Each structure stands twice: as structure tokens, then as C-alpha cells.
All heavy atoms as TSV, in Angstrom:
chain	resi	resn	atom	element	x	y	z
A	1	MET	N	N	13.744	-43.779	-12.403
A	1	MET	CA	C	13.328	-43.104	-11.194
A	1	MET	C	C	14.554	-42.482	-10.542
A	1	MET	O	O	15.618	-43.057	-10.519
A	1	MET	CB	C	12.661	-44.100	-10.261
A	1	MET	CG	C	12.059	-43.464	-9.050
A	1	MET	SD	S	10.986	-44.541	-8.101
A	1	MET	CE	C	9.682	-44.813	-9.256
A	2	ALA	N	N	14.372	-41.285	-10.012
A	2	ALA	CA	C	15.447	-40.537	-9.393
A	2	ALA	C	C	15.827	-41.156	-8.057
A	2	ALA	O	O	14.996	-41.690	-7.353
A	2	ALA	CB	C	15.055	-39.113	-9.201
A	3	GLN	N	N	17.110	-41.066	-7.719
A	3	GLN	CA	C	17.610	-41.566	-6.441
A	3	GLN	C	C	18.452	-40.504	-5.761
A	3	GLN	O	O	19.254	-39.828	-6.418
A	3	GLN	CB	C	18.448	-42.827	-6.680
A	3	GLN	CG	C	18.948	-43.450	-5.419
A	3	GLN	CD	C	19.790	-44.691	-5.671
A	3	GLN	OE1	O	20.398	-44.819	-6.737
A	3	GLN	NE2	N	19.847	-45.573	-4.707
A	4	CYS	N	N	18.285	-40.365	-4.467
A	4	CYS	CA	C	19.071	-39.423	-3.681
A	4	CYS	C	C	20.501	-39.921	-3.557
A	4	CYS	O	O	20.720	-41.083	-3.219
A	4	CYS	CB	C	18.439	-39.249	-2.312
A	4	CYS	SG	S	19.393	-38.160	-1.205
A	5	GLN	N	N	21.459	-39.052	-3.808
A	5	GLN	CA	C	22.868	-39.435	-3.707
A	5	GLN	C	C	23.335	-39.520	-2.258
A	5	GLN	O	O	24.342	-40.152	-1.979
A	5	GLN	CB	C	23.730	-38.420	-4.479
A	5	GLN	CG	C	23.424	-38.381	-5.948
A	5	GLN	CD	C	23.644	-39.702	-6.641
A	5	GLN	OE1	O	24.657	-40.395	-6.430
A	5	GLN	NE2	N	22.704	-40.076	-7.490
A	6	THR	N	N	22.616	-38.888	-1.344
A	6	THR	CA	C	23.002	-38.891	0.058
A	6	THR	C	C	22.483	-40.080	0.818
A	6	THR	O	O	23.255	-40.801	1.445
A	6	THR	CB	C	22.505	-37.585	0.744
A	6	THR	OG1	O	23.011	-36.459	0.031
A	6	THR	CG2	C	22.979	-37.518	2.198
A	7	CYS	N	N	21.173	-40.328	0.747
A	7	CYS	CA	C	20.583	-41.434	1.547
A	7	CYS	C	C	20.231	-42.663	0.694
A	7	CYS	O	O	19.772	-43.645	1.223
A	7	CYS	CB	C	19.370	-40.957	2.282
A	7	CYS	SG	S	17.971	-40.459	1.268
A	8	ARG	N	N	20.432	-42.571	-0.604
A	8	ARG	CA	C	20.243	-43.698	-1.538
A	8	ARG	C	C	18.790	-44.203	-1.638
A	8	ARG	O	O	18.551	-45.305	-2.070
A	8	ARG	CB	C	21.134	-44.889	-1.209
A	8	ARG	CG	C	22.596	-44.534	-1.221
A	8	ARG	CD	C	23.111	-44.503	-2.615
A	8	ARG	NE	N	24.556	-44.346	-2.596
A	8	ARG	CZ	C	25.245	-43.462	-3.311
A	8	ARG	NH1	N	24.587	-42.669	-4.112
A	8	ARG	NH2	N	26.522	-43.383	-3.232
A	9	THR	N	N	17.825	-43.398	-1.210
A	9	THR	CA	C	16.424	-43.809	-1.397
A	9	THR	C	C	15.878	-43.179	-2.665
A	9	THR	O	O	16.407	-42.191	-3.177
A	9	THR	CB	C	15.549	-43.364	-0.189
A	9	THR	OG1	O	15.635	-41.966	-0.061
A	9	THR	CG2	C	15.995	-44.056	1.088
A	10	SER	N	N	14.822	-43.772	-3.181
A	10	SER	CA	C	14.199	-43.250	-4.392
A	10	SER	C	C	12.700	-43.313	-4.233
A	10	SER	O	O	12.190	-43.856	-3.278
A	10	SER	CB	C	14.637	-44.053	-5.598
A	10	SER	OG	O	14.218	-45.391	-5.476
A	11	GLY	N	N	12.015	-42.735	-5.161
A	11	GLY	CA	C	10.552	-42.773	-5.124
A	11	GLY	C	C	9.939	-41.409	-4.812
A	11	GLY	O	O	10.440	-40.374	-5.246
A	12	ALA	N	N	8.872	-41.451	-4.024
A	12	ALA	CA	C	8.074	-40.260	-3.764
A	12	ALA	C	C	8.807	-39.209	-2.927
A	12	ALA	O	O	8.369	-38.056	-2.870
A	12	ALA	CB	C	6.773	-40.647	-3.068
A	13	ASN	N	N	9.938	-39.538	-2.282
A	13	ASN	CA	C	10.648	-38.545	-1.510
A	13	ASN	C	C	11.448	-37.579	-2.377
A	13	ASN	O	O	11.857	-36.528	-1.906
A	13	ASN	CB	C	11.551	-39.222	-0.482
A	13	ASN	CG	C	12.690	-39.978	-1.134
A	13	ASN	OD1	O	12.464	-40.711	-2.095
A	13	ASN	ND2	N	13.891	-39.844	-0.636
A	14	MET	N	N	11.667	-37.880	-3.655
A	14	MET	CA	C	12.370	-36.982	-4.549
A	14	MET	C	C	11.368	-35.968	-5.096
A	14	MET	O	O	10.350	-36.348	-5.694
A	14	MET	CB	C	13.028	-37.741	-5.686
A	14	MET	CG	C	14.134	-38.664	-5.242
A	14	MET	SD	S	15.491	-37.854	-4.367
A	14	MET	CE	C	16.238	-36.934	-5.686
A	15	LYS	N	N	11.628	-34.690	-4.880
A	15	LYS	CA	C	10.704	-33.603	-5.286
A	15	LYS	C	C	11.360	-32.690	-6.308
A	15	LYS	O	O	12.576	-32.599	-6.381
A	15	LYS	CB	C	10.307	-32.777	-4.059
A	15	LYS	CG	C	9.684	-33.570	-2.948
A	15	LYS	CD	C	8.368	-34.178	-3.351
A	15	LYS	CE	C	7.732	-34.931	-2.185
A	15	LYS	NZ	N	6.548	-35.621	-2.528
A	16	ARG	N	N	10.537	-32.000	-7.087
A	16	ARG	CA	C	10.987	-31.064	-8.116
A	16	ARG	C	C	10.112	-29.807	-8.055
A	16	ARG	O	O	8.901	-29.900	-7.891
A	16	ARG	CB	C	10.910	-31.652	-9.486
A	16	ARG	CG	C	11.450	-30.769	-10.585
A	16	ARG	CD	C	11.360	-31.399	-11.959
A	16	ARG	NE	N	10.005	-31.330	-12.486
A	16	ARG	CZ	C	9.504	-30.303	-13.167
A	16	ARG	NH1	N	10.251	-29.236	-13.413
A	16	ARG	NH2	N	8.278	-30.331	-13.634
A	17	CYS	N	N	10.737	-28.651	-8.240
A	17	CYS	CA	C	9.994	-27.396	-8.300
A	17	CYS	C	C	9.651	-27.117	-9.761
A	17	CYS	O	O	10.507	-27.134	-10.620
A	17	CYS	CB	C	10.839	-26.260	-7.746
A	17	CYS	SG	S	10.042	-24.631	-7.868
A	18	LYS	N	N	8.364	-26.847	-10.026
A	18	LYS	CA	C	7.915	-26.570	-11.386
A	18	LYS	C	C	8.442	-25.206	-11.900
A	18	LYS	O	O	8.575	-25.019	-13.074
A	18	LYS	CB	C	6.400	-26.576	-11.475
A	18	LYS	CG	C	5.784	-27.914	-11.220
A	18	LYS	CD	C	4.269	-27.800	-11.402
A	18	LYS	CE	C	3.548	-28.697	-10.456
A	18	LYS	NZ	N	2.095	-28.518	-10.512
A	19	LYS	N	N	8.720	-24.297	-10.967
A	19	LYS	CA	C	9.168	-22.969	-11.377
A	19	LYS	C	C	10.663	-22.903	-11.705
A	19	LYS	O	O	11.031	-22.477	-12.774
A	19	LYS	CB	C	8.838	-21.941	-10.276
A	19	LYS	CG	C	9.225	-20.556	-10.659
A	19	LYS	CD	C	8.834	-19.544	-9.602
A	19	LYS	CE	C	9.273	-18.150	-10.083
A	19	LYS	NZ	N	9.102	-17.168	-9.008
A	20	CYS	N	N	11.510	-23.347	-10.790
A	20	CYS	CA	C	12.961	-23.221	-11.013
A	20	CYS	C	C	13.605	-24.526	-11.488
A	20	CYS	O	O	14.793	-24.559	-11.763
A	20	CYS	CB	C	13.647	-22.743	-9.747
A	20	CYS	SG	S	13.686	-23.901	-8.378
A	21	ASN	N	N	12.818	-25.597	-11.561
A	21	ASN	CA	C	13.253	-26.902	-12.059
A	21	ASN	C	C	14.373	-27.541	-11.202
A	21	ASN	O	O	15.101	-28.402	-11.669
A	21	ASN	CB	C	13.692	-26.820	-13.515
A	21	ASN	CG	C	13.547	-28.136	-14.233
A	21	ASN	OD1	O	12.694	-28.935	-13.901
A	21	ASN	ND2	N	14.386	-28.374	-15.223
A	22	SER	N	N	14.491	-27.140	-9.948
A	22	SER	CA	C	15.444	-27.770	-9.030
A	22	SER	C	C	14.841	-29.026	-8.462
A	22	SER	O	O	13.624	-29.143	-8.379
A	22	SER	CB	C	15.771	-26.813	-7.888
A	22	SER	OG	O	16.395	-25.648	-8.386
A	23	PHE	N	N	15.670	-29.964	-8.071
A	23	PHE	CA	C	15.139	-31.192	-7.437
A	23	PHE	C	C	15.938	-31.490	-6.178
A	23	PHE	O	O	17.106	-31.091	-6.037
A	23	PHE	CB	C	15.153	-32.373	-8.416
A	23	PHE	CG	C	16.518	-32.783	-8.860
A	23	PHE	CD1	C	17.190	-33.784	-8.198
A	23	PHE	CD2	C	17.116	-32.174	-9.946
A	23	PHE	CE1	C	18.447	-34.192	-8.621
A	23	PHE	CE2	C	18.386	-32.561	-10.361
A	23	PHE	CZ	C	19.043	-33.574	-9.698
A	24	TRP	N	N	15.294	-32.207	-5.263
A	24	TRP	CA	C	15.903	-32.516	-3.978
A	24	TRP	C	C	15.197	-33.705	-3.347
A	24	TRP	O	O	14.156	-34.141	-3.782
A	24	TRP	CB	C	15.829	-31.312	-3.013
A	24	TRP	CG	C	14.440	-30.910	-2.680
A	24	TRP	CD1	C	13.717	-31.324	-1.586
A	24	TRP	CD2	C	13.581	-30.047	-3.420
A	24	TRP	NE1	N	12.478	-30.759	-1.601
A	24	TRP	CE2	C	12.361	-29.982	-2.720
A	24	TRP	CE3	C	13.696	-29.331	-4.584
A	24	TRP	CZ2	C	11.277	-29.217	-3.163
A	24	TRP	CZ3	C	12.617	-28.587	-5.034
A	24	TRP	CH2	C	11.451	-28.522	-4.330
A	25	CYS	N	N	15.825	-34.244	-2.325
A	25	CYS	CA	C	15.262	-35.349	-1.539
A	25	CYS	C	C	14.532	-34.733	-0.352
A	25	CYS	O	O	15.116	-33.996	0.432
A	25	CYS	CB	C	16.384	-36.265	-1.051
A	25	CYS	SG	S	15.855	-37.546	0.105
A	26	GLN	N	N	13.252	-35.001	-0.243
A	26	GLN	CA	C	12.411	-34.423	0.829
A	26	GLN	C	C	12.968	-34.828	2.170
A	26	GLN	O	O	13.022	-34.024	3.104
A	26	GLN	CB	C	10.971	-34.925	0.668
A	26	GLN	CG	C	10.022	-34.396	1.713
A	26	GLN	CD	C	9.534	-33.011	1.363
A	26	GLN	OE1	O	9.322	-32.724	0.211
A	26	GLN	NE2	N	9.355	-32.174	2.328
A	27	ASN	N	N	13.386	-36.088	2.347
A	27	ASN	CA	C	13.895	-36.568	3.620
A	27	ASN	C	C	15.177	-35.834	4.052
A	27	ASN	O	O	15.279	-35.385	5.183
A	27	ASN	CB	C	14.190	-38.079	3.570
A	27	ASN	CG	C	12.954	-38.895	3.327
A	27	ASN	OD1	O	11.835	-38.471	3.556
A	27	ASN	ND2	N	13.153	-40.111	2.813
A	28	CYS	N	N	16.117	-35.695	3.140
A	28	CYS	CA	C	17.391	-35.051	3.446
A	28	CYS	C	C	17.217	-33.551	3.625
A	28	CYS	O	O	17.846	-32.941	4.493
A	28	CYS	CB	C	18.413	-35.348	2.380
A	28	CYS	SG	S	18.953	-37.056	2.343
A	29	ALA	N	N	16.399	-32.911	2.806
A	29	ALA	CA	C	16.198	-31.452	2.892
A	29	ALA	C	C	15.512	-31.087	4.214
A	29	ALA	O	O	15.837	-30.070	4.812
A	29	ALA	CB	C	15.395	-30.946	1.718
A	30	THR	N	N	14.580	-31.879	4.643
A	30	THR	CA	C	13.877	-31.618	5.907
A	30	THR	C	C	14.831	-31.761	7.085
A	30	THR	O	O	14.777	-31.009	8.036
A	30	THR	CB	C	12.665	-32.550	6.073
A	30	THR	OG1	O	11.809	-32.369	4.950
A	30	THR	CG2	C	11.867	-32.217	7.325
A	31	ALA	N	N	15.719	-32.757	6.997
A	31	ALA	CA	C	16.677	-33.011	8.099
A	31	ALA	C	C	17.920	-32.142	7.988
A	31	ALA	O	O	18.725	-32.116	8.920
A	31	ALA	CB	C	17.063	-34.494	8.090
A	32	GLY	N	N	18.132	-31.446	6.866
A	32	GLY	CA	C	19.298	-30.613	6.699
A	32	GLY	C	C	20.548	-31.379	6.331
A	32	GLY	O	O	21.648	-30.937	6.608
A	33	ARG	N	N	20.393	-32.540	5.684
A	33	ARG	CA	C	21.558	-33.354	5.284
A	33	ARG	C	C	21.851	-33.139	3.804
A	33	ARG	O	O	21.008	-32.743	3.028
A	33	ARG	CB	C	21.249	-34.830	5.485
A	33	ARG	CG	C	21.075	-35.254	6.917
A	33	ARG	CD	C	20.946	-36.748	7.019
A	33	ARG	NE	N	19.848	-37.231	6.181
A	33	ARG	CZ	C	18.801	-37.913	6.608
A	33	ARG	NH1	N	18.699	-38.199	7.857
A	33	ARG	NH2	N	17.890	-38.314	5.765
A	34	GLY	N	N	23.053	-33.518	3.428
A	34	GLY	CA	C	23.441	-33.530	2.031
A	34	GLY	C	C	23.636	-32.137	1.429
A	34	GLY	O	O	23.717	-31.161	2.130
A	35	PRO	N	N	23.642	-32.061	0.102
A	35	PRO	CA	C	23.895	-30.800	-0.575
A	35	PRO	C	C	22.661	-29.931	-0.738
A	35	PRO	O	O	22.702	-28.901	-1.408
A	35	PRO	CB	C	24.396	-31.256	-1.953
A	35	PRO	CG	C	23.649	-32.526	-2.205
A	35	PRO	CD	C	23.556	-33.212	-0.839
A	36	TYR	N	N	21.547	-30.323	-0.124
A	36	TYR	CA	C	20.285	-29.588	-0.310
A	36	TYR	C	C	20.139	-28.521	0.727
A	36	TYR	O	O	20.519	-28.695	1.878
A	36	TYR	CB	C	19.095	-30.561	-0.193
A	36	TYR	CG	C	19.256	-31.820	-0.968
A	36	TYR	CD1	C	19.497	-33.024	-0.363
A	36	TYR	CD2	C	19.172	-31.807	-2.361
A	36	TYR	CE1	C	19.642	-34.198	-1.069
A	36	TYR	CE2	C	19.316	-32.978	-3.090
A	36	TYR	CZ	C	19.553	-34.177	-2.441
A	36	TYR	OH	O	19.703	-35.325	-3.158
A	37	PRO	N	N	19.545	-27.363	0.376
A	37	PRO	CA	C	19.228	-26.370	1.407
A	37	PRO	C	C	18.139	-26.872	2.332
A	37	PRO	O	O	17.339	-27.705	1.939
A	37	PRO	CB	C	18.761	-25.138	0.604
A	37	PRO	CG	C	18.466	-25.620	-0.764
A	37	PRO	CD	C	19.165	-26.926	-0.971
A	38	LYS	N	N	18.148	-26.392	3.554
A	38	LYS	CA	C	17.157	-26.882	4.541
A	38	LYS	C	C	15.762	-26.408	4.147
A	38	LYS	O	O	15.543	-25.238	3.866
A	38	LYS	CB	C	17.490	-26.373	5.915
A	38	LYS	CG	C	16.571	-26.892	7.004
A	38	LYS	CD	C	17.300	-27.181	8.269
A	38	LYS	CE	C	16.389	-27.592	9.395
A	38	LYS	NZ	N	15.837	-28.886	9.261
A	39	GLN	N	N	14.835	-27.348	4.092
A	39	GLN	CA	C	13.465	-27.063	3.712
A	39	GLN	C	C	12.631	-26.803	4.949
A	39	GLN	O	O	12.636	-27.611	5.880
A	39	GLN	CB	C	12.876	-28.203	2.906
A	39	GLN	CG	C	11.513	-27.920	2.340
A	39	GLN	CD	C	11.040	-29.047	1.430
A	39	GLN	OE1	O	11.574	-30.138	1.446
A	39	GLN	NE2	N	10.055	-28.752	0.649
A	40	SER	N	N	11.914	-25.694	4.991
A	40	SER	CA	C	11.151	-25.328	6.190
A	40	SER	C	C	9.690	-25.767	6.104
A	40	SER	O	O	9.048	-25.955	7.100
A	40	SER	CB	C	11.222	-23.813	6.400
A	40	SER	OG	O	10.741	-23.138	5.287
A	41	ALA	N	N	9.144	-25.906	4.894
A	41	ALA	CA	C	7.745	-26.302	4.732
A	41	ALA	C	C	7.625	-27.307	3.583
A	41	ALA	O	O	8.386	-27.250	2.632
A	41	ALA	CB	C	6.869	-25.088	4.445
A	42	GLY	N	N	6.675	-28.193	3.670
A	42	GLY	CA	C	6.523	-29.234	2.661
A	42	GLY	C	C	6.058	-28.749	1.295
A	42	GLY	O	O	6.293	-29.404	0.308
A	43	ASN	N	N	5.447	-27.581	1.258
A	43	ASN	CA	C	4.942	-27.076	-0.033
A	43	ASN	C	C	5.756	-25.874	-0.520
A	43	ASN	O	O	5.329	-25.154	-1.420
A	43	ASN	CB	C	3.481	-26.681	0.093
A	43	ASN	CG	C	3.265	-25.532	1.042
A	43	ASN	OD1	O	4.109	-25.209	1.858
A	43	ASN	ND2	N	2.105	-24.903	0.928
A	44	LYS	N	N	6.963	-25.654	0.020
A	44	LYS	CA	C	7.797	-24.524	-0.340
A	44	LYS	C	C	9.134	-25.019	-0.898
A	44	LYS	O	O	9.805	-25.846	-0.292
A	44	LYS	CB	C	8.046	-23.648	0.898
A	44	LYS	CG	C	8.862	-22.429	0.619
A	44	LYS	CD	C	8.983	-21.613	1.899
A	44	LYS	CE	C	9.823	-20.389	1.647
A	44	LYS	NZ	N	10.005	-19.606	2.873
A	45	CYS	N	N	9.527	-24.501	-2.075
A	45	CYS	CA	C	10.806	-24.890	-2.674
A	45	CYS	C	C	11.951	-24.343	-1.837
A	45	CYS	O	O	11.994	-23.139	-1.564
A	45	CYS	CB	C	10.882	-24.326	-4.112
A	45	CYS	SG	S	12.475	-24.620	-4.902
A	46	PRO	N	N	12.914	-25.192	-1.437
A	46	PRO	CA	C	14.022	-24.686	-0.617
A	46	PRO	C	C	15.020	-23.851	-1.440
A	46	PRO	O	O	15.848	-23.154	-0.873
A	46	PRO	CB	C	14.698	-25.971	-0.099
A	46	PRO	CG	C	14.288	-27.025	-1.053
A	46	PRO	CD	C	12.952	-26.628	-1.607
A	47	TYR	N	N	14.948	-23.912	-2.749
A	47	TYR	CA	C	15.853	-23.165	-3.611
A	47	TYR	C	C	15.338	-21.763	-3.945
A	47	TYR	O	O	16.028	-20.781	-3.723
A	47	TYR	CB	C	16.125	-23.921	-4.910
A	47	TYR	CG	C	16.961	-25.168	-4.707
A	47	TYR	CD1	C	16.383	-26.389	-4.510
A	47	TYR	CD2	C	18.351	-25.087	-4.679
A	47	TYR	CE1	C	17.137	-27.526	-4.314
A	47	TYR	CE2	C	19.120	-26.214	-4.477
A	47	TYR	CZ	C	18.514	-27.431	-4.278
A	47	TYR	OH	O	19.272	-28.555	-4.062
A	48	CYS	N	N	14.095	-21.664	-4.479
A	48	CYS	CA	C	13.585	-20.371	-4.878
A	48	CYS	C	C	12.513	-19.818	-3.961
A	48	CYS	O	O	12.133	-18.651	-4.078
A	48	CYS	CB	C	13.059	-20.410	-6.315
A	48	CYS	SG	S	11.544	-21.417	-6.559
A	49	GLY	N	N	11.967	-20.622	-3.038
A	49	GLY	CA	C	10.985	-20.174	-2.076
A	49	GLY	C	C	9.533	-20.112	-2.599
A	49	GLY	O	O	8.678	-19.629	-1.902
A	50	THR	N	N	9.298	-20.625	-3.797
A	50	THR	CA	C	7.960	-20.625	-4.367
A	50	THR	C	C	7.057	-21.593	-3.628
A	50	THR	O	O	7.470	-22.701	-3.308
A	50	THR	CB	C	8.007	-20.988	-5.839
A	50	THR	OG1	O	8.880	-20.101	-6.524
A	50	THR	CG2	C	6.630	-20.893	-6.469
A	51	LEU	N	N	5.827	-21.195	-3.358
A	51	LEU	CA	C	4.876	-22.036	-2.687
A	51	LEU	C	C	3.998	-22.803	-3.694
A	51	LEU	O	O	3.672	-22.272	-4.769
A	51	LEU	CB	C	3.963	-21.207	-1.791
A	51	LEU	CG	C	4.638	-20.585	-0.556
A	51	LEU	CD1	C	3.691	-19.633	0.125
A	51	LEU	CD2	C	5.124	-21.648	0.386
A	52	ASN	N	N	3.614	-24.010	-3.333
A	52	ASN	CA	C	2.649	-24.842	-4.094
A	52	ASN	C	C	3.052	-25.134	-5.526
A	52	ASN	O	O	2.190	-25.233	-6.383
A	52	ASN	CB	C	1.262	-24.204	-4.034
A	52	ASN	CG	C	0.731	-24.074	-2.633
A	52	ASN	OD1	O	0.946	-24.980	-1.812
A	52	ASN	ND2	N	0.089	-22.980	-2.334
A	53	GLN	N	N	4.351	-25.263	-5.785
A	53	GLN	CA	C	4.810	-25.622	-7.112
A	53	GLN	C	C	5.673	-26.902	-7.065
A	53	GLN	O	O	6.488	-27.129	-7.947
A	53	GLN	CB	C	5.663	-24.474	-7.730
A	53	GLN	CG	C	4.844	-23.249	-8.034
A	53	GLN	CD	C	3.861	-23.470	-9.152
A	53	GLN	OE1	O	4.166	-24.058	-10.170
A	53	GLN	NE2	N	2.637	-23.005	-8.932
A	54	ILE	N	N	5.438	-27.725	-6.048
A	54	ILE	CA	C	6.243	-28.950	-5.829
A	54	ILE	C	C	5.533	-30.137	-6.436
A	54	ILE	O	O	4.322	-30.310	-6.274
A	54	ILE	CB	C	6.450	-29.175	-4.322
A	54	ILE	CG1	C	7.014	-27.938	-3.651
A	54	ILE	CG2	C	7.360	-30.392	-4.089
A	54	ILE	CD1	C	8.313	-27.424	-4.172
A	55	GLU	N	N	6.298	-31.009	-7.119
A	55	GLU	CA	C	5.746	-32.232	-7.667
A	55	GLU	C	C	6.788	-33.329	-7.486
A	55	GLU	O	O	7.969	-33.069	-7.334
A	55	GLU	CB	C	5.391	-32.076	-9.130
A	55	GLU	CG	C	6.583	-31.866	-10.052
A	55	GLU	CD	C	6.187	-31.694	-11.514
A	55	GLU	OE1	O	4.974	-31.609	-11.802
A	55	GLU	OE2	O	7.083	-31.669	-12.350
A	56	PRO	N	N	6.366	-34.604	-7.515
A	56	PRO	CA	C	7.340	-35.712	-7.434
A	56	PRO	C	C	8.276	-35.696	-8.641
A	56	PRO	O	O	7.849	-35.449	-9.765
A	56	PRO	CB	C	6.458	-36.967	-7.443
A	56	PRO	CG	C	5.113	-36.509	-7.004
A	56	PRO	CD	C	4.986	-35.093	-7.492
A	57	PHE	N	N	9.552	-35.954	-8.390
A	57	PHE	CA	C	10.563	-35.996	-9.468
A	57	PHE	C	C	10.761	-37.449	-9.869
A	57	PHE	O	O	11.055	-38.294	-9.052
A	57	PHE	CB	C	11.864	-35.389	-8.975
A	57	PHE	CG	C	12.959	-35.364	-10.000
A	57	PHE	CD1	C	12.846	-34.521	-11.089
A	57	PHE	CD2	C	14.055	-36.188	-9.892
A	57	PHE	CE1	C	13.869	-34.488	-12.025
A	57	PHE	CE2	C	15.049	-36.186	-10.824
A	57	PHE	CZ	C	14.958	-35.314	-11.902
A	58	ARG	N	N	10.628	-37.748	-11.133
A	58	ARG	CA	C	10.789	-39.126	-11.624
A	58	ARG	C	C	11.957	-39.285	-12.512
A	58	ARG	O	O	12.336	-38.559	-13.255
A	58	ARG	CB	C	9.513	-39.528	-12.352
A	58	ARG	CG	C	8.360	-39.489	-11.428
A	58	ARG	CD	C	7.091	-39.971	-12.044
A	58	ARG	NE	N	5.984	-39.674	-11.219
A	58	ARG	CZ	C	5.488	-40.479	-10.344
A	58	ARG	NH1	N	5.967	-41.665	-10.166
A	58	ARG	NH2	N	4.452	-40.149	-9.600
């Protein structure tokens, strides 16, 4: 199971984009912490901006 390097949590908060294959921590991206770009919406990839292509990263 994937673990965030910033907040050390794992599980359902780790997300992956099916289009660009990037992964991030939902908690840190929403708060603007760590190396992740700030995420503005729960169903939008913060890297490529694609909508509705988010899945849990394992």
C-alpha cells in the first residue's frame, strides 16, 4: 500500500490519475503541503487537470 512521504498516512487518501499516471496524497494536495500541486477539486487531477479519472493508488 502506498504511503505519503509528507504526512506518513496511507490508504484511501493516496490517489492516482488514470490518464497521466501521477499519484498524490489527497490530504496534502488539498491543504497545499508537500511536493504535490494544490488540488482544487476532488475529481480533478492536480497535475494534468483531467476530470473524473481519479482512482485510489495502492
